[in-house]
N, C-alpha and C positions, 0 to 999 in steps of 0.2 A: 504493499500499501505504500502511495505517494502522500507524504505529509505536506509537503511544501507548496504552498497555494499557487505563488506568482515568481517569476524570474526574473530578471533585467538582461535585455538582450541590446547589444549596439548592432544597427542596422549597416551591413559592410556589400561590397559587390557580390560576395559568394551567399549571402542568405536574403537578397534581396527580392530576388521573385521568389523565392521560398514563401515568404512571409505575403507577398501581394496576394499569391496563388489561395491563402489561406483568407484572405479579404482585411488585411489591414493596411489602411492611408498610410504609407511611410515615404521616407527619401532616406538618402544615403547619410549615416551619421546620424540619425535618429535614436534616439535608447527609450523602448518600448517596454513594458511589463506583461509576460504571455502565461497563461498557465503551463505548467510543464509539460502536459499532452499536446502544443503546439511547438514543442521542440523536435527537432530533426533526431533522428533514432539514433544518429551517431555523435550526440551532442556532447561535449564533454563538462557540461554546465555541472555542479555540485548542487544535489536536492537531500532532501531530508525524507527518508524512507523506514517502514516499519515491515518486519518478516510478519509475512501470512500465516508463520506456523507458529513461531515461538513469539511472536510480536516484540521482538527486539530493535532497538532504535538508532540508526548511524546514518552518518553523511557519505555520498556516494555520488559518483558521473552517472548522468543518466542513461549513457551509452550501456554500461555496466547493468544497471536495472532493467533496462529491457532486455538484454541478452539471457537475464533469467527470466523475467516476466514472461518470454514469448512462448514458453513450453508451459502451458495450461492456463496461462493467464494469469500464474503464482508466481509470488516473488518470495526466493527463500534465502536465508544470509549466510549457509553455511552448508556443507557435505553432511552434516546429521542433519538438516532440515530438508535439504533436498532427497532424502531419502524415500518422502512421503511423493514427491514426484518420479521418482524410480521405480515404486511401485505402480505407480498408474501407467508406467510406459510397459513394464514386464505384463501387468492384466492386458493389456491393449494389444501387445504383440503375441504372447502366449497362453493368456487367458488363465495366467497364473502368477498373482500379485507377487510371491516369493519363488519364482520361476527362479534358475541360477544353474548354466551349465555347465558345471565346473569339468568337465571331462575337454570339451572343446576348449575352453579356457587352458587349462593344462597344454593342450596340442597345438594351440595357437601359438602359447610363451615358447614352449619348445623350438617348434618349427623357426619361428621367426628371431626367436633372443632378440627380442627389438630394446629391452629395459634398457640389456646390457650393451649390446651396440650401442645406444644412446648414451650411455653415461661414459663410453670409452672415448666417444668421439669428442664428448664437451672436455674431458681431461686434456684430450690431444691440444683443442682448441686453446684452453688458456692457458697450457704450457707453452705454446708454439709465440700466443701475444703476449703473456703476463708472467712466464716463467714461475707459475702458480697451478696446483690442480685444480683450484677452486677460487674465482673471482673474489669471494668473500672473505678471502686470506689478505686481499691488498687492503692498506691501512686506508686509503683514500675512500675505498668502498666501505669498511667498518667505522668511518666518523660519518660519511654520510647516513648511512643507517642509524646509528646512535642519534645524530641530529635530528633526523625525521622523528624520531621515538620520542625524543625530549621533547619535539616542540607538539607533537600531538599527544602525548600521553605525560608527559613529564617522570619519564623514567626511562631507562637504556635500553630495557629490553620489553616486550609486551607482556610478556609473564609475568611479570611484576607490577603490570597496571592494574586500574579499579576497573577500566574494559573488562581486562580479561577474567577477572574476577566475577563480576557481575553475568559474564557471557556463560562462564562455566556454569554458575549455579543453575541460571535458565535451562543450559541441553542438562544438566541433572535430574532438573525437574521433570523436564519432558521425558525424560529416558528411565528415571528411578521413583519420579513424585516426591524426591526430596531434595535438598541442596546440595548433598554432596552423596556420591554413589554409595559410600562406605554406611550412610546413615538408613538405607533399605533395609526393610525385612529381607528381601533377596541375597544382598549381598550377606547380611548379618548370618544368614544359615548358611554359607557357602564358607565363613571365616570361621565359624563354629566347627565345622566338617573339617575345615582343613587342620584345626587345632587340634583334632582329636585322631588326627591321622599323622600329627606329630609325636602324637603319645604323652600328653599331659593332659592333666582335668583342667579344663575351659573354666569351669566354677571359681577356680583360686582366684583369676584374673590375675594371676602372677605377670605373664607375657605380655598381657594388654598394658600392664602399669610400665613393664619396661619398654615397650616398642611407643606408648605414647612419651616418656620421657627422650628417646632416641630421635623422634621428628620433632619433638620441641627445640631440642638443641640443634639439630641437622636446621631448621626453619632459621633459627638465631644467625647463621654462616650463610646462608644460601647466597646474599647479593656479594658476597668476599669471595664465594667458591665460582660463582659466575664472571667476575674481574678477572680472578686468576686463570681462568680456564681457557686454554689454547684454542678451543673450537671441535677438537677430534675427538670422534666417539673414543672411550678407552678400550675397547675389546677388537674393534676393527680399524681403528685408527680413520676413520671418514669423517672428514669435515663436516659438522652439523649443527654448527651454532646458528646460521641462517635459519634453520629447520624451527626455529622459536614461534616463524609466520605462519607455520602449518598448523590446521585444528587442532586442540589440543590431547583430542585420542586418537588423532594420526597416528600408525605405527613407527613412523620415522620421527616422533617430536621426540626432543632431548627430556630426559629425564635422570634425577639424582639416583645413584647406585651405591649400595653399599659394598664395598669391595668384600669385606667379612660381613655377612649376609646379618641381620638382625635377629635372626633364629639361633644362626650359629653362636654368635653373641650370648643370647640369654642362654643355649644349650651350655656353654662352656664357661658361666660365670664370668664372663669379659662386662667390665664396668660400661654402662651406657655412653658415658662420657669419652671413652675411647672409639666405640663404634660410631661415634657422629663426630670425630675428630675428623678434620681437612684432610687428615693424610688419609683415610679409609672411604675417601668419597671421591667421586668421578661421574661424569655425564656420558650416556650411552641412550640410544635410538628404544624407545618403549616397548618393540616387539623384543628386543633382548632381553631386557630385564624381565619382561612377561616370562620368556623360555626359560629363564633360571628360575623363575616362581614355578612354572609348569614342572620342569626336571625335578626338584626338590619335592614337589608335591607328590609324584609318580613314584618315586625312587625309595621313600619311606618304607 
């Protein structure tokens, strides 16, 4: 939904005929106010919009809004909200909103190997032009990114902004009905099953107390950790600092990992202060962090 009522336009040679055809009595260099629907579909004019799914409000280019809106006349603000339209497409094409041809996807991915080829070409181009494997490692790119974040959100990284915090809560409410996933009954049940699998009494809450202390101490040094971080994934050395721009739940989103896990620390009576020490912290992609959790869960 578009919230902006009027947009100011300067009449130039490029848009003169466009607005005359819409019935405006104008001449070159006139400044007029028009409703957003009278903008050209490729217009870069900024407008205020609201997501038709989660009702999150933001400012964006009119052309970006139209790119999303043209599919089913619904504007979605994120990948998560777009799932609603994805289901409509699946139902329209295959008669099943949850259709997913995994075998075809695997075959296409293996045959084309497109993702790996694209990454290799990107690295090759970066090395030839800038002598680095990712442009985000260049100081001028880092400075530009940080300055943009400071201007828009008053923090160096989007993950530290109020905008990010609010949007995360909206996404969690949409998916789980609570401000944070771990507050939902569904996730609490999974957590209890996990604790029991670990082999200790959940009702004592000893692990919960220990874990909360580790998280609290880790959060205190989060900003320092980001500032000291070189941007590389600790486990595969891929540069991922620019991945903070991805949706929070994206598999490649950077997450803080404890090298000696919280559970290992609890099991071996290691002080929470040592587990949350900056020397035991690193950044890795979300899916790698999740794989560590799954591997631990199924091997105990």
